[in-house]
N, CA, C and O atoms as a GROMACS GRO file, in nm:
protein
  464
    1UNK      N    1  -0.639  -1.227   0.180
    1UNK     CA    2  -0.572  -1.107   0.133
    1UNK      C    3  -0.456  -1.076   0.227
    1UNK      O    4  -0.467  -1.093   0.349
    2UNK      N    5  -0.347  -1.030   0.172
    2UNK     CA    6  -0.226  -1.002   0.247
    2UNK      C    7  -0.233  -0.864   0.312
    2UNK      O    8  -0.299  -0.774   0.260
    3UNK      N    9  -0.164  -0.847   0.425
    3UNK     CA   10  -0.154  -0.718   0.492
    3UNK      C   11  -0.067  -0.626   0.406
    3UNK      O   12   0.051  -0.654   0.386
    4UNK      N   13  -0.125  -0.519   0.355
    4UNK     CA   14  -0.057  -0.428   0.263
    4UNK      C   15   0.063  -0.361   0.328
    4UNK      O   16   0.162  -0.332   0.261
    5UNK      N   17   0.057  -0.335   0.457
    5UNK     CA   18   0.166  -0.264   0.524
    5UNK      C   19   0.297  -0.342   0.523
    5UNK      O   20   0.404  -0.283   0.542
    6UNK      N   21   0.292  -0.473   0.500
    6UNK     CA   22   0.413  -0.554   0.498
    6UNK      C   23   0.465  -0.579   0.356
    6UNK      O   24   0.567  -0.647   0.340
    7UNK      N   25   0.398  -0.527   0.256
    7UNK     CA   26   0.436  -0.552   0.117
    7UNK      C   27   0.529  -0.445   0.064
    7UNK      O   28   0.532  -0.332   0.113
    8UNK      N   29   0.605  -0.482  -0.038
    8UNK     CA   30   0.679  -0.383  -0.116
    8UNK      C   31   0.586  -0.336  -0.226
    8UNK      O   32   0.509  -0.415  -0.282
    9UNK      N   33   0.595  -0.208  -0.258
    9UNK     CA   34   0.504  -0.147  -0.355
    9UNK      C   35   0.588  -0.079  -0.462
    9UNK      O   36   0.670   0.008  -0.432
   10UNK      N   37   0.568  -0.119  -0.587
   10UNK     CA   38   0.644  -0.065  -0.699
   10UNK      C   39   0.549   0.005  -0.795
   10UNK      O   40   0.438  -0.044  -0.820
   11UNK      N   41   0.591   0.119  -0.850
   11UNK     CA   42   0.510   0.190  -0.948
   11UNK      C   43   0.594   0.212  -1.073
   11UNK      O   44   0.709   0.254  -1.066
   12UNK      N   45   0.534   0.183  -1.188
   12UNK     CA   46   0.598   0.206  -1.317
   12UNK      C   47   0.571   0.351  -1.356
   12UNK      O   48   0.456   0.391  -1.368
   13UNK      N   49   0.677   0.429  -1.376
   13UNK     CA   50   0.660   0.570  -1.410
   13UNK      C   51   0.635   0.592  -1.559
   13UNK      O   52   0.589   0.699  -1.599
   14UNK      N   53   0.663   0.492  -1.640
   14UNK     CA   54   0.632   0.500  -1.783
   14UNK      C   55   0.487   0.457  -1.804
   14UNK      O   56   0.443   0.358  -1.744
   15UNK      N   57   0.411   0.529  -1.887
   15UNK     CA   58   0.271   0.491  -1.908
   15UNK      C   59   0.258   0.358  -1.981
   15UNK      O   60   0.344   0.320  -2.060
   16UNK      N   61   0.148   0.289  -1.952
   16UNK     CA   62   0.119   0.163  -2.021
   16UNK      C   63  -0.017   0.174  -2.089
   16UNK      O   64  -0.096   0.264  -2.061
   17UNK      N   65  -0.042   0.079  -2.179
   17UNK     CA   66  -0.175   0.068  -2.240
   17UNK      C   67  -0.266  -0.003  -2.142
   17UNK      O   68  -0.228  -0.105  -2.084
   18UNK      N   69  -0.384   0.049  -2.122
   18UNK     CA   70  -0.475  -0.009  -2.024
   18UNK      C   71  -0.537  -0.141  -2.069
   18UNK      O   72  -0.608  -0.205  -1.991
   19UNK      N   73  -0.512  -0.182  -2.194
   19UNK     CA   74  -0.561  -0.314  -2.233
   19UNK      C   75  -0.463  -0.424  -2.191
   19UNK      O   76  -0.490  -0.542  -2.213
   20UNK      N   77  -0.350  -0.388  -2.132
   20UNK     CA   78  -0.259  -0.488  -2.078
   20UNK      C   79  -0.330  -0.563  -1.966
   20UNK      O   80  -0.398  -0.504  -1.883
   21UNK      N   81  -0.313  -0.694  -1.966
   21UNK     CA   82  -0.375  -0.776  -1.862
   21UNK      C   83  -0.267  -0.855  -1.788
   21UNK      O   84  -0.152  -0.812  -1.782
   22UNK      N   85  -0.304  -0.968  -1.734
   22UNK     CA   86  -0.216  -1.042  -1.644
   22UNK      C   87  -0.077  -1.070  -1.702
   22UNK      O   88   0.023  -1.033  -1.640
   23UNK      N   89  -0.069  -1.132  -1.818
   23UNK     CA   90   0.061  -1.172  -1.872
   23UNK      C   91   0.150  -1.052  -1.904
   23UNK      O   92   0.269  -1.054  -1.872
   24UNK      N   93   0.093  -0.949  -1.965
   24UNK     CA   94   0.171  -0.830  -1.999
   24UNK      C   95   0.220  -0.759  -1.873
   24UNK      O   96   0.335  -0.716  -1.867
   25UNK      N   97   0.134  -0.746  -1.773
   25UNK     CA   98   0.173  -0.680  -1.648
   25UNK      C   99   0.276  -0.762  -1.572
   25UNK      O  100   0.366  -0.706  -1.508
   26UNK      N  101   0.264  -0.895  -1.576
   26UNK     CA  102   0.365  -0.981  -1.513
   26UNK      C  103   0.501  -0.960  -1.580
   26UNK      O  104   0.603  -0.953  -1.512
   27UNK      N  105   0.501  -0.950  -1.712
   27UNK     CA  106   0.625  -0.926  -1.785
   27UNK      C  107   0.688  -0.793  -1.748
   27UNK      O  108   0.810  -0.784  -1.732
   28UNK      N  109   0.605  -0.690  -1.733
   28UNK     CA  110   0.656  -0.559  -1.692
   28UNK      C  111   0.712  -0.564  -1.549
   28UNK      O  112   0.814  -0.501  -1.521
   29UNK      N  113   0.646  -0.636  -1.462
   29UNK     CA  114   0.696  -0.648  -1.324
   29UNK      C  115   0.837  -0.708  -1.324
   29UNK      O  116   0.922  -0.669  -1.244
   30UNK      N  117   0.860  -0.802  -1.414
   30UNK     CA  118   0.991  -0.866  -1.422
   30UNK      C  119   1.094  -0.774  -1.488
   30UNK      O  120   1.206  -0.764  -1.438
   31UNK      N  121   1.058  -0.708  -1.598
   31UNK     CA  122   1.157  -0.630  -1.671
   31UNK      C  123   1.182  -0.492  -1.611
   31UNK      O  124   1.296  -0.449  -1.601
   32UNK      N  125   1.077  -0.422  -1.570
   32UNK     CA  126   1.092  -0.286  -1.518
   32UNK      C  127   1.149  -0.287  -1.376
   32UNK      O  128   1.238  -0.209  -1.344
   33UNK      N  129   1.098  -0.377  -1.292
   33UNK     CA  130   1.136  -0.376  -1.151
   33UNK      C  131   1.236  -0.485  -1.113
   33UNK      O  132   1.288  -0.484  -1.002
   34UNK      N  133   1.262  -0.578  -1.206
   34UNK     CA  134   1.349  -0.692  -1.178
   34UNK      C  135   1.302  -0.767  -1.053
   34UNK      O  136   1.380  -0.803  -0.966
   35UNK      N  137   1.170  -0.789  -1.048
   35UNK     CA  138   1.107  -0.856  -0.934
   35UNK      C  139   1.027  -0.976  -0.983
   35UNK      O  140   0.981  -0.980  -1.097
   36UNK      N  141   1.011  -1.072  -0.895
   36UNK     CA  142   0.929  -1.189  -0.923
   36UNK      C  143   0.783  -1.154  -0.894
   36UNK      O  144   0.751  -1.122  -0.779
   37UNK      N  145   0.695  -1.157  -0.994
   37UNK     CA  146   0.554  -1.124  -0.971
   37UNK      C  147   0.487  -1.214  -0.868
   37UNK      O  148   0.385  -1.176  -0.809
   38UNK      N  149   0.542  -1.334  -0.845
   38UNK     CA  150   0.485  -1.427  -0.747
   38UNK      C  151   0.526  -1.395  -0.603
   38UNK      O  152   0.484  -1.464  -0.510
   39UNK      N  153   0.608  -1.294  -0.585
   39UNK     CA  154   0.658  -1.261  -0.451
   39UNK      C  155   0.552  -1.196  -0.363
   39UNK      O  156   0.572  -1.184  -0.242
   40UNK      N  157   0.441  -1.154  -0.422
   40UNK     CA  158   0.333  -1.096  -0.343
   40UNK      C  159   0.338  -0.945  -0.332
   40UNK      O  160   0.258  -0.886  -0.260
   41UNK      N  161   0.432  -0.880  -0.402
   41UNK     CA  162   0.440  -0.735  -0.399
   41UNK      C  163   0.327  -0.674  -0.481
   41UNK      O  164   0.262  -0.743  -0.559
   42UNK      N  165   0.305  -0.544  -0.464
   42UNK     CA  166   0.208  -0.470  -0.545
   42UNK      C  167   0.283  -0.401  -0.658
   42UNK      O  168   0.387  -0.339  -0.635
   43UNK      N  169   0.231  -0.412  -0.780
   43UNK     CA  170   0.291  -0.348  -0.896
   43UNK      C  171   0.187  -0.254  -0.957
   43UNK      O  172   0.084  -0.299  -1.006
   44UNK      N  173   0.215  -0.124  -0.954
   44UNK     CA  174   0.122  -0.022  -1.002
   44UNK      C  175   0.160   0.024  -1.142
   44UNK      O  176   0.277   0.042  -1.173
   45UNK      N  177   0.057   0.041  -1.226
   45UNK     CA  178   0.076   0.086  -1.363
   45UNK      C  179  -0.031   0.190  -1.395
   45UNK      O  180  -0.146   0.175  -1.356
   46UNK      N  181   0.009   0.296  -1.466
   46UNK     CA  182  -0.084   0.403  -1.501
   46UNK      C  183  -0.083   0.427  -1.651
   46UNK      O  184   0.012   0.393  -1.721
   47UNK      N  185  -0.193   0.487  -1.700
   47UNK     CA  186  -0.199   0.524  -1.840
   47UNK      C  187  -0.131   0.660  -1.860
   47UNK      O  188  -0.086   0.722  -1.764
   48UNK      N  189  -0.124   0.706  -1.985
   48UNK     CA  190  -0.055   0.830  -2.017
   48UNK      C  191  -0.117   0.951  -1.946
   48UNK      O  192  -0.045   1.038  -1.898
   49UNK      N  193  -0.250   0.956  -1.939
   49UNK     CA  194  -0.317   1.070  -1.875
   49UNK      C  195  -0.314   1.062  -1.723
   49UNK      O  196  -0.350   1.159  -1.655
   50UNK      N  197  -0.272   0.949  -1.669
   50UNK     CA  198  -0.265   0.924  -1.525
   50UNK      C  199  -0.400   0.935  -1.456
   50UNK      O  200  -0.409   0.973  -1.339
   51UNK      N  201  -0.505   0.900  -1.529
   51UNK     CA  202  -0.638   0.898  -1.466
   51UNK      C  203  -0.688   0.754  -1.447
   51UNK      O  204  -0.800   0.733  -1.400
   52UNK      N  205  -0.605   0.657  -1.484
   52UNK     CA  206  -0.639   0.516  -1.467
   52UNK      C  207  -0.518   0.442  -1.411
   52UNK      O  208  -0.404   0.467  -1.450
   53UNK      N  209  -0.547   0.350  -1.320
   53UNK     CA  210  -0.441   0.274  -1.256
   53UNK      C  211  -0.480   0.127  -1.244
   53UNK      O  212  -0.594   0.094  -1.213
   54UNK      N  213  -0.382   0.041  -1.272
   54UNK     CA  214  -0.398  -0.102  -1.246
   54UNK      C  215  -0.292  -0.143  -1.145
   54UNK      O  216  -0.178  -0.098  -1.151
   55UNK      N  217  -0.333  -0.227  -1.053
   55UNK     CA  218  -0.240  -0.283  -0.955
   55UNK      C  219  -0.244  -0.435  -0.969
   55UNK      O  220  -0.349  -0.497  -0.952
   56UNK      N  221  -0.130  -0.492  -0.999
   56UNK     CA  222  -0.116  -0.637  -1.012
   56UNK      C  223  -0.058  -0.692  -0.882
   56UNK      O  224   0.038  -0.637  -0.828
   57UNK      N  225  -0.117  -0.800  -0.832
   57UNK     CA  226  -0.061  -0.865  -0.714
   57UNK      C  227  -0.097  -1.013  -0.713
   57UNK      O  228  -0.199  -1.055  -0.769
   58UNK      N  229  -0.011  -1.090  -0.649
   58UNK     CA  230  -0.030  -1.233  -0.631
   58UNK      C  231  -0.099  -1.256  -0.498
   58UNK      O  232  -0.054  -1.204  -0.396
   59UNK      N  233  -0.207  -1.331  -0.497
   59UNK     CA  234  -0.286  -1.353  -0.376
   59UNK      C  235  -0.294  -1.503  -0.345
   59UNK      O  236  -0.398  -1.565  -0.366
   60UNK      N  237  -0.187  -1.559  -0.296
   60UNK     CA  238  -0.178  -1.698  -0.249
   60UNK      C  239  -0.195  -1.804  -0.358
   60UNK      O  240  -0.113  -1.895  -0.367
   61UNK      N  241  -0.299  -1.795  -0.440
   61UNK     CA  242  -0.321  -1.899  -0.541
   61UNK      C  243  -0.356  -1.844  -0.678
   61UNK      O  244  -0.400  -1.919  -0.765
   62UNK      N  245  -0.336  -1.716  -0.699
   62UNK     CA  246  -0.364  -1.658  -0.830
   62UNK      C  247  -0.337  -1.509  -0.833
   62UNK      O  248  -0.325  -1.444  -0.729
   63UNK      N  249  -0.328  -1.457  -0.954
   63UNK     CA  250  -0.304  -1.313  -0.971
   63UNK      C  251  -0.435  -1.237  -0.965
   63UNK      O  252  -0.540  -1.288  -1.004
   64UNK      N  253  -0.427  -1.116  -0.915
   64UNK     CA  254  -0.542  -1.024  -0.910
   64UNK      C  255  -0.500  -0.893  -0.975
   64UNK      O  256  -0.385  -0.852  -0.967
   65UNK      N  257  -0.596  -0.829  -1.040
   65UNK     CA  258  -0.575  -0.694  -1.091
   65UNK      C  259  -0.683  -0.605  -1.032
   65UNK      O  260  -0.802  -0.633  -1.044
   66UNK      N  261  -0.640  -0.499  -0.967
   66UNK     CA  262  -0.731  -0.397  -0.915
   66UNK      C  263  -0.719  -0.279  -1.011
   66UNK      O  264  -0.609  -0.238  -1.045
   67UNK      N  265  -0.833  -0.225  -1.054
   67UNK     CA  266  -0.835  -0.122  -1.158
   67UNK      C  267  -0.918  -0.005  -1.108
   67UNK      O  268  -1.031  -0.023  -1.062
   68UNK      N  269  -0.862   0.116  -1.116
   68UNK     CA  270  -0.935   0.236  -1.075
   68UNK      C  271  -0.930   0.338  -1.187
   68UNK      O  272  -0.825   0.365  -1.244
   69UNK      N  273  -1.047   0.397  -1.218
   69UNK     CA  274  -1.059   0.504  -1.317
   69UNK      C  275  -1.111   0.628  -1.245
   69UNK      O  276  -1.219   0.624  -1.184
   70UNK      N  277  -1.035   0.736  -1.251
   70UNK     CA  278  -1.080   0.861  -1.191
   70UNK      C  279  -1.174   0.933  -1.286
   70UNK      O  280  -1.146   0.941  -1.406
   71UNK      N  281  -1.283   0.984  -1.235
   71UNK     CA  282  -1.376   1.062  -1.316
   71UNK      C  283  -1.326   1.205  -1.332
   71UNK      O  284  -1.351   1.268  -1.435
   72UNK      N  285  -1.257   1.257  -1.231
   72UNK     CA  286  -1.198   1.392  -1.234
   72UNK      C  287  -1.061   1.382  -1.168
   72UNK      O  288  -1.044   1.312  -1.068
   73UNK      N  289  -0.964   1.454  -1.224
   73UNK     CA  290  -0.831   1.459  -1.164
   73UNK      C  291  -0.739   1.349  -1.215
   73UNK      O  292  -0.776   1.269  -1.300
   74UNK      N  293  -0.619   1.350  -1.160
   74UNK     CA  294  -0.516   1.253  -1.200
   74UNK      C  295  -0.446   1.201  -1.075
   74UNK      O  296  -0.449   1.263  -0.969
   75UNK      N  297  -0.382   1.085  -1.090
   75UNK     CA  298  -0.300   1.030  -0.984
   75UNK      C  299  -0.166   1.104  -0.983
   75UNK      O  300  -0.105   1.124  -1.088
   76UNK      N  301  -0.122   1.144  -0.866
   76UNK     CA  302   0.008   1.209  -0.851
   76UNK      C  303   0.109   1.106  -0.806
   76UNK      O  304   0.084   1.029  -0.713
   77UNK      N  305   0.223   1.104  -0.873
   77UNK     CA  306   0.331   1.013  -0.835
   77UNK      C  307   0.452   1.092  -0.790
   77UNK      O  308   0.470   1.207  -0.831
   78UNK      N  309   0.536   1.034  -0.706
   78UNK     CA  310   0.664   1.100  -0.675
   78UNK      C  311   0.747   1.109  -0.802
   78UNK      O  312   0.733   1.027  -0.892
   79UNK      N  313   0.834   1.207  -0.808
   79UNK     CA  314   0.920   1.224  -0.925
   79UNK      C  315   1.023   1.112  -0.930
   79UNK      O  316   1.087   1.079  -0.830
   80UNK      N  317   1.038   1.054  -1.049
   80UNK     CA  318   1.140   0.952  -1.070
   80UNK      C  319   1.272   1.022  -1.099
   80UNK      O  320   1.275   1.124  -1.166
   81UNK      N  321   1.380   0.967  -1.049
   81UNK     CA  322   1.511   1.027  -1.070
   81UNK      C  323   1.596   0.940  -1.161
   81UNK      O  324   1.580   0.818  -1.164
   82UNK      N  325   1.684   1.004  -1.234
   82UNK     CA  326   1.779   0.930  -1.316
   82UNK      C  327   1.718   0.856  -1.434
   82UNK      O  328   1.777   0.760  -1.482
   83UNK      N  329   1.601   0.900  -1.482
   83UNK     CA  330   1.538   0.836  -1.596
   83UNK      C  331   1.488   0.695  -1.570
   83UNK      O  332   1.464   0.620  -1.664
   84UNK      N  333   1.470   0.659  -1.444
   84UNK     CA  334   1.421   0.526  -1.411
   84UNK      C  335   1.275   0.510  -1.454
   84UNK      O  336   1.198   0.606  -1.453
   85UNK      N  337   1.239   0.388  -1.494
   85UNK     CA  338   1.101   0.358  -1.532
   85UNK      C  339   1.019   0.309  -1.415
   85UNK      O  340   0.898   0.288  -1.429
   86UNK      N  341   1.080   0.290  -1.302
   86UNK     CA  342   1.006   0.241  -1.186
   86UNK      C  343   1.067   0.291  -1.058
   86UNK      O  344   1.186   0.322  -1.051
   87UNK      N  345   0.983   0.298  -0.956
   87UNK     CA  346   1.031   0.335  -0.824
   87UNK      C  347   0.949   0.263  -0.719
   87UNK      O  348   0.842   0.210  -0.746
   88UNK      N  349   1.002   0.263  -0.597
   88UNK     CA  350   0.935   0.194  -0.488
   88UNK      C  351   0.867   0.296  -0.398
   88UNK      O  352   0.923   0.401  -0.366
   89UNK      N  353   0.745   0.263  -0.357
   89UNK     CA  354   0.666   0.348  -0.268
   89UNK      C  355   0.655   0.283  -0.131
   89UNK      O  356   0.678   0.163  -0.116
   90UNK      N  357   0.620   0.363  -0.032
   90UNK     CA  358   0.583   0.305   0.097
   90UNK      C  359   0.431   0.304   0.107
   90UNK      O  360   0.362   0.362   0.022
   91UNK      N  361   0.378   0.240   0.209
   91UNK     CA  362   0.234   0.224   0.225
   91UNK      C  363   0.164   0.360   0.239
   91UNK      O  364   0.054   0.378   0.186
   92UNK      N  365   0.226   0.453   0.308
   92UNK     CA  366   0.168   0.586   0.326
   92UNK      C  367   0.156   0.659   0.193
   92UNK      O  368   0.054   0.724   0.167
   93UNK      N  369   0.258   0.650   0.108
   93UNK     CA  370   0.252   0.714  -0.024
   93UNK      C  371   0.140   0.654  -0.108
   93UNK      O  372   0.068   0.727  -0.175
   94UNK      N  373   0.126   0.521  -0.106
   94UNK     CA  374   0.019   0.457  -0.181
   94UNK      C  375  -0.117   0.505  -0.132
   94UNK      O  376  -0.205   0.536  -0.212
   95UNK      N  377  -0.134   0.513  -0.003
   95UNK     CA  378  -0.261   0.560   0.054
   95UNK      C  379  -0.290   0.703   0.007
   95UNK      O  380  -0.404   0.732  -0.031
   96UNK      N  381  -0.190   0.790   0.009
   96UNK     CA  382  -0.211   0.929  -0.036
   96UNK      C  383  -0.246   0.935  -0.184
   96UNK      O  384  -0.334   1.011  -0.224
   97UNK      N  385  -0.179   0.856  -0.265
   97UNK     CA  386  -0.206   0.855  -0.409
   97UNK      C  387  -0.349   0.812  -0.435
   97UNK      O  388  -0.421   0.876  -0.512
   98UNK      N  389  -0.392   0.703  -0.372
   98UNK     CA  390  -0.527   0.650  -0.394
   98UNK      C  391  -0.634   0.739  -0.333
   98UNK      O  392  -0.747   0.742  -0.382
   99UNK      N  393  -0.601   0.812  -0.227
   99UNK     CA  394  -0.698   0.898  -0.160
   99UNK      C  395  -0.706   1.037  -0.221
   99UNK      O  396  -0.794   1.116  -0.184
  100UNK      N  397  -0.616   1.068  -0.314
  100UNK     CA  398  -0.619   1.200  -0.378
  100UNK      C  399  -0.556   1.309  -0.294
  100UNK      O  400  -0.593   1.425  -0.305
  101UNK      N  401  -0.460   1.272  -0.210
  101UNK     CA  402  -0.390   1.371  -0.128
  101UNK      C  403  -0.258   1.407  -0.195
  101UNK      O  404  -0.188   1.320  -0.247
  102UNK      N  405  -0.225   1.536  -0.192
  102UNK     CA  406  -0.099   1.583  -0.250
  102UNK      C  407   0.016   1.522  -0.171
  102UNK      O  408   0.016   1.524  -0.048
  103UNK      N  409   0.114   1.467  -0.241
  103UNK     CA  410   0.226   1.401  -0.175
  103UNK      C  411   0.317   1.499  -0.103
  103UNK      O  412   0.389   1.461  -0.010
  104UNK      N  413   0.316   1.626  -0.145
  104UNK     CA  414   0.404   1.725  -0.083
  104UNK      C  415   0.345   1.788   0.042
  104UNK      O  416   0.414   1.803   0.143
  105UNK      N  417   0.215   1.824   0.035
  105UNK     CA  418   0.158   1.901   0.147
  105UNK      C  419   0.034   1.838   0.209
  105UNK      O  420  -0.019   1.892   0.306
  106UNK      N  421  -0.013   1.727   0.158
  106UNK     CA  422  -0.128   1.658   0.217
  106UNK      C  423  -0.264   1.717   0.184
  106UNK      O  424  -0.366   1.668   0.234
  107UNK      N  425  -0.267   1.821   0.102
  107UNK     CA  426  -0.396   1.881   0.064
  107UNK      C  427  -0.468   1.791  -0.035
  107UNK      O  428  -0.407   1.718  -0.113
  108UNK      N  429  -0.600   1.798  -0.030
  108UNK     CA  430  -0.683   1.719  -0.121
  108UNK      C  431  -0.668   1.772  -0.263
  108UNK      O  432  -0.679   1.892  -0.287
  109UNK      N  433  -0.643   1.682  -0.357
  109UNK     CA  434  -0.633   1.717  -0.498
  109UNK      C  435  -0.771   1.712  -0.561
  109UNK      O  436  -0.866   1.659  -0.503
  110UNK      N  437  -0.781   1.767  -0.681
  110UNK     CA  438  -0.909   1.771  -0.752
  110UNK      C  439  -0.957   1.629  -0.781
  110UNK      O  440  -0.887   1.550  -0.844
  111UNK      N  441  -1.078   1.598  -0.734
  111UNK     CA  442  -1.141   1.468  -0.756
  111UNK      C  443  -1.291   1.485  -0.772
  111UNK      O  444  -1.346   1.589  -0.735
  112UNK      N  445  -1.354   1.385  -0.826
  112UNK     CA  446  -1.499   1.385  -0.844
  112UNK      C  447  -1.569   1.385  -0.708
  112UNK      O  448  -1.529   1.314  -0.617
  113UNK      N  449  -1.671   1.466  -0.698
  113UNK     CA  450  -1.756   1.466  -0.578
  113UNK      C  451  -1.900   1.459  -0.624
  113UNK      O  452  -1.944   1.538  -0.707
  114UNK      N  453  -1.972   1.364  -0.571
  114UNK     CA  454  -2.113   1.347  -0.606
  114UNK      C  455  -2.196   1.454  -0.536
  114UNK      O  456  -2.185   1.472  -0.414
  115UNK      N  457  -2.278   1.524  -0.613
  115UNK     CA  458  -2.361   1.631  -0.558
  115UNK      C  459  -2.496   1.572  -0.520
  115UNK      O  460  -2.555   1.495  -0.596
  116UNK      N  461  -2.545   1.610  -0.402
  116UNK     CA  462  -2.680   1.569  -0.366
  116UNK      C  463  -2.685   1.485  -0.252
  116UNK      O  464  -2.793   1.443  -0.211
   0.00000   0.00000   0.00000
């Protein structure tokens, strides 16, 4: 597995269908971000409700998809400017998004908590 801190991280701000798999996500990586999916970058995609995320990445000898479904809450993304369908994140922003921290103030956003 590659060191995430050295990777470029791209997020598609337009929602996708969660039944998209390797080939469809590779095509989006090329068209939305104008990037080579084999370059080893992370490509993030969310559904319309922003409660599900897929991350496509190349891992030395094959593609991987990491998929997360939130039971409560939504993923917060930075605002896209100029009607762009994609933007680039840094490692800290990705960590905050996945951890449920508000990108503006660092407060914990609404997420599922197991009782007991």
